[in-house]
C-alpha beads as a LAMMPS data file, in Angstrom:
LAMMPS data file: protein, C-alpha beads

189 atoms
188 bonds

1 atom types
1 bond types

-500.0 500.0 xlo xhi
-500.0 500.0 ylo yhi
-500.0 500.0 zlo zhi

Masses

1 110.0

Atoms # bond

1 1 1 18.087 -6.513 13.241
2 1 1 19.274 -3.177 14.606
3 1 1 17.546 -0.388 12.684
4 1 1 18.861 3.179 12.651
5 1 1 15.452 4.707 11.914
6 1 1 11.769 4.160 12.665
7 1 1 10.803 4.662 9.017
8 1 1 11.348 1.954 6.446
9 1 1 10.847 2.855 2.790
10 1 1 9.390 0.044 0.706
11 1 1 9.696 0.290 -3.066
12 1 1 9.855 -1.800 -6.202
13 1 1 12.590 -1.187 -8.730
14 1 1 10.082 -0.366 -11.466
15 1 1 8.409 2.592 -9.728
16 1 1 9.883 6.086 -9.739
17 1 1 8.521 8.764 -7.427
18 1 1 10.082 12.170 -8.025
19 1 1 12.436 13.239 -5.179
20 1 1 10.309 16.200 -4.027
21 1 1 7.208 13.990 -3.922
22 1 1 9.097 11.240 -2.112
23 1 1 10.269 13.736 0.504
24 1 1 6.702 15.016 0.838
25 1 1 5.392 11.460 1.356
26 1 1 8.041 10.850 4.018
27 1 1 7.153 14.071 5.841
28 1 1 3.456 13.137 5.759
29 1 1 4.364 9.732 7.222
30 1 1 6.315 11.519 9.972
31 1 1 3.453 13.911 10.739
32 1 1 0.358 11.757 10.249
33 1 1 1.110 8.189 9.211
34 1 1 3.532 6.600 11.673
35 1 1 0.978 4.022 12.811
36 1 1 -0.029 2.940 9.334
37 1 1 1.311 2.121 5.911
38 1 1 1.672 5.417 4.064
39 1 1 2.213 5.580 0.341
40 1 1 1.223 6.505 -3.159
41 1 1 -0.870 3.600 -4.456
42 1 1 -4.186 2.584 -2.898
43 1 1 -6.014 -0.693 -3.358
44 1 1 -9.335 -2.041 -2.089
45 1 1 -11.129 -5.144 -1.008
46 1 1 -14.842 -5.701 -1.292
47 1 1 -17.188 -8.422 -0.146
48 1 1 -18.781 -10.307 -3.045
49 1 1 -22.405 -11.545 -2.903
50 1 1 -21.122 -15.101 -2.415
51 1 1 -19.338 -14.069 0.798
52 1 1 -15.815 -14.102 -0.604
53 1 1 -13.469 -11.134 -0.671
54 1 1 -12.263 -9.510 -3.882
55 1 1 -9.095 -7.489 -4.424
56 1 1 -9.715 -4.406 -6.575
57 1 1 -8.103 -1.252 -7.911
58 1 1 -10.766 0.856 -6.095
59 1 1 -12.680 1.624 -9.268
60 1 1 -15.561 4.022 -8.643
61 1 1 -14.749 4.285 -4.948
62 1 1 -13.634 7.246 -2.894
63 1 1 -12.332 4.970 -0.156
64 1 1 -9.527 2.418 0.048
65 1 1 -8.184 -0.001 2.653
66 1 1 -4.691 -0.901 1.461
67 1 1 -1.513 0.810 0.300
68 1 1 0.599 -1.421 -1.881
69 1 1 4.207 -1.589 -0.890
70 1 1 5.829 -0.801 -4.189
71 1 1 5.807 2.812 -2.947
72 1 1 5.232 3.092 0.821
73 1 1 6.646 4.008 4.206
74 1 1 6.199 1.718 7.187
75 1 1 7.108 1.947 10.841
76 1 1 9.699 -0.658 11.758
77 1 1 7.244 -2.104 14.320
78 1 1 4.916 -3.198 11.496
79 1 1 7.758 -5.036 9.772
80 1 1 8.808 -6.564 13.094
81 1 1 5.245 -7.852 13.569
82 1 1 5.224 -9.250 10.013
83 1 1 8.538 -11.054 10.663
84 1 1 7.634 -12.207 14.179
85 1 1 7.149 -15.702 15.548
86 1 1 3.426 -15.094 15.949
87 1 1 1.567 -18.059 14.376
88 1 1 -0.547 -15.730 12.224
89 1 1 2.537 -13.964 10.829
90 1 1 4.270 -17.303 10.247
91 1 1 1.278 -18.635 8.291
92 1 1 0.984 -15.449 6.246
93 1 1 4.666 -15.547 5.299
94 1 1 4.393 -19.255 4.461
95 1 1 1.486 -18.524 2.120
96 1 1 3.299 -15.574 0.508
97 1 1 6.363 -17.786 -0.112
98 1 1 4.203 -20.584 -1.506
99 1 1 2.280 -18.265 -3.839
100 1 1 5.266 -16.037 -4.650
101 1 1 2.781 -13.181 -4.380
102 1 1 0.815 -10.956 -1.975
103 1 1 3.473 -9.810 0.510
104 1 1 1.978 -6.322 0.173
105 1 1 -1.512 -7.550 1.047
106 1 1 -0.140 -9.521 4.011
107 1 1 1.709 -6.463 5.275
108 1 1 -1.502 -4.409 5.082
109 1 1 -3.313 -7.065 7.144
110 1 1 -0.544 -7.044 9.755
111 1 1 -0.420 -3.219 9.812
112 1 1 -4.174 -2.928 10.368
113 1 1 -4.086 -5.673 13.008
114 1 1 -1.174 -4.088 14.906
115 1 1 -2.218 -0.440 14.622
116 1 1 -6.014 -0.584 14.494
117 1 1 -5.726 2.062 11.760
118 1 1 -6.314 2.186 8.054
119 1 1 -3.558 3.204 5.632
120 1 1 -2.743 6.726 4.457
121 1 1 -2.679 7.630 0.763
122 1 1 -0.239 10.410 -0.121
123 1 1 -0.154 11.607 -3.697
124 1 1 2.724 13.526 -5.180
125 1 1 2.519 16.724 -7.145
126 1 1 3.302 14.685 -10.251
127 1 1 2.225 11.163 -11.151
128 1 1 4.717 8.460 -10.214
129 1 1 6.429 6.754 -13.146
130 1 1 5.704 3.062 -13.652
131 1 1 8.399 1.396 -15.746
132 1 1 7.261 -2.173 -15.113
133 1 1 8.207 -4.677 -17.802
134 1 1 5.654 -6.170 -20.159
135 1 1 6.055 -9.573 -18.498
136 1 1 6.047 -10.459 -14.823
137 1 1 3.886 -11.528 -11.901
138 1 1 1.331 -8.737 -12.265
139 1 1 0.962 -9.320 -16.029
140 1 1 -0.099 -12.954 -15.588
141 1 1 -3.799 -13.371 -16.551
142 1 1 -4.328 -15.274 -13.273
143 1 1 -2.873 -12.437 -11.187
144 1 1 -6.179 -11.011 -9.951
145 1 1 -7.514 -14.473 -9.063
146 1 1 -4.365 -15.052 -7.020
147 1 1 -4.839 -11.717 -5.261
148 1 1 -8.478 -12.584 -4.439
149 1 1 -7.279 -15.928 -3.030
150 1 1 -4.647 -14.184 -0.906
151 1 1 -7.186 -11.821 0.642
152 1 1 -9.500 -14.715 1.464
153 1 1 -6.658 -16.815 2.895
154 1 1 -5.501 -13.943 5.105
155 1 1 -9.067 -13.293 6.350
156 1 1 -9.309 -16.991 7.254
157 1 1 -5.866 -16.967 8.888
158 1 1 -6.691 -13.924 11.027
159 1 1 -10.259 -14.984 11.719
160 1 1 -11.554 -11.571 10.651
161 1 1 -11.202 -8.821 8.060
162 1 1 -8.887 -6.311 9.792
163 1 1 -8.548 -3.831 6.904
164 1 1 -10.120 -0.452 7.638
165 1 1 -11.770 1.710 4.977
166 1 1 -10.291 5.193 4.666
167 1 1 -11.571 8.110 2.585
168 1 1 -8.996 10.799 3.258
169 1 1 -5.769 11.401 1.416
170 1 1 -3.051 14.018 1.329
171 1 1 -1.994 15.614 -1.928
172 1 1 1.206 17.521 -2.596
173 1 1 0.127 20.944 -3.815
174 1 1 -1.622 21.831 -7.018
175 1 1 -1.666 19.149 -9.679
176 1 1 -0.014 19.775 -13.024
177 1 1 -3.101 18.618 -14.928
178 1 1 -5.504 21.169 -13.432
179 1 1 -6.395 24.338 -15.311
180 1 1 -5.237 26.646 -12.485
181 1 1 -1.533 26.836 -11.634
182 1 1 0.543 29.461 -9.945
183 1 1 3.016 31.587 -11.867
184 1 1 5.865 29.649 -10.212
185 1 1 4.334 26.340 -11.335
186 1 1 4.067 27.599 -14.907
187 1 1 7.748 28.610 -14.903
188 1 1 9.254 25.589 -13.140
189 1 1 6.369 23.019 -13.186

Bonds

1 1 1 2
2 1 2 3
3 1 3 4
4 1 4 5
5 1 5 6
6 1 6 7
7 1 7 8
8 1 8 9
9 1 9 10
10 1 10 11
11 1 11 12
12 1 12 13
13 1 13 14
14 1 14 15
15 1 15 16
16 1 16 17
17 1 17 18
18 1 18 19
19 1 19 20
20 1 20 21
21 1 21 22
22 1 22 23
23 1 23 24
24 1 24 25
25 1 25 26
26 1 26 27
27 1 27 28
28 1 28 29
29 1 29 30
30 1 30 31
31 1 31 32
32 1 32 33
33 1 33 34
34 1 34 35
35 1 35 36
36 1 36 37
37 1 37 38
38 1 38 39
39 1 39 40
40 1 40 41
41 1 41 42
42 1 42 43
43 1 43 44
44 1 44 45
45 1 45 46
46 1 46 47
47 1 47 48
48 1 48 49
49 1 49 50
50 1 50 51
51 1 51 52
52 1 52 53
53 1 53 54
54 1 54 55
55 1 55 56
56 1 56 57
57 1 57 58
58 1 58 59
59 1 59 60
60 1 60 61
61 1 61 62
62 1 62 63
63 1 63 64
64 1 64 65
65 1 65 66
66 1 66 67
67 1 67 68
68 1 68 69
69 1 69 70
70 1 70 71
71 1 71 72
72 1 72 73
73 1 73 74
74 1 74 75
75 1 75 76
76 1 76 77
77 1 77 78
78 1 78 79
79 1 79 80
80 1 80 81
81 1 81 82
82 1 82 83
83 1 83 84
84 1 84 85
85 1 85 86
86 1 86 87
87 1 87 88
88 1 88 89
89 1 89 90
90 1 90 91
91 1 91 92
92 1 92 93
93 1 93 94
94 1 94 95
95 1 95 96
96 1 96 97
97 1 97 98
98 1 98 99
99 1 99 100
100 1 100 101
101 1 101 102
102 1 102 103
103 1 103 104
104 1 104 105
105 1 105 106
106 1 106 107
107 1 107 108
108 1 108 109
109 1 109 110
110 1 110 111
111 1 111 112
112 1 112 113
113 1 113 114
114 1 114 115
115 1 115 116
116 1 116 117
117 1 117 118
118 1 118 119
119 1 119 120
120 1 120 121
121 1 121 122
122 1 122 123
123 1 123 124
124 1 124 125
125 1 125 126
126 1 126 127
127 1 127 128
128 1 128 129
129 1 129 130
130 1 130 131
131 1 131 132
132 1 132 133
133 1 133 134
134 1 134 135
135 1 135 136
136 1 136 137
137 1 137 138
138 1 138 139
139 1 139 140
140 1 140 141
141 1 141 142
142 1 142 143
143 1 143 144
144 1 144 145
145 1 145 146
146 1 146 147
147 1 147 148
148 1 148 149
149 1 149 150
150 1 150 151
151 1 151 152
152 1 152 153
153 1 153 154
154 1 154 155
155 1 155 156
156 1 156 157
157 1 157 158
158 1 158 159
159 1 159 160
160 1 160 161
161 1 161 162
162 1 162 163
163 1 163 164
164 1 164 165
165 1 165 166
166 1 166 167
167 1 167 168
168 1 168 169
169 1 169 170
170 1 170 171
171 1 171 172
172 1 172 173
173 1 173 174
174 1 174 175
175 1 175 176
176 1 176 177
177 1 177 178
178 1 178 179
179 1 179 180
180 1 180 181
181 1 181 182
182 1 182 183
183 1 183 184
184 1 184 185
185 1 185 186
186 1 186 187
187 1 187 188
188 1 188 189
């Protein structure tokens, strides 16, 4: 495919990021995140006592190692690697198609493998809007078990855990839910 840009915006139809925050996220990708997935929603993996990997929402953690692709920017090279003829990429895509799930986790594995970098979390000035329906893949009670299985399958496929823990994030200005705001924010917030 002949791309006109290096940046590819990945988004689900049920997530709305305000235009100013979307532009900010794109500019942060341009300045700091070209080698990694850059976006607004972080996720984590952790090693369980039994030696298996768990997919989590990063509860009680200041670090993360994935950005889910329902709101993310990627360099075209990461998508090219994901869609390549490399046996690892082929197996990951096969598993994603079979499970009808986890393309975002697979892309994070490929991104970390290709770049040697962790992802970059960029938060907007305002919270993104999630208008996901009450039914769907992520509402299935078995969803988290499927996500755990995906992580473990991808670790086995790659022969290692390539995801890199990151603590830093970039935030767009002063948040609307903090007690201090500028006069401008009070007028046009």
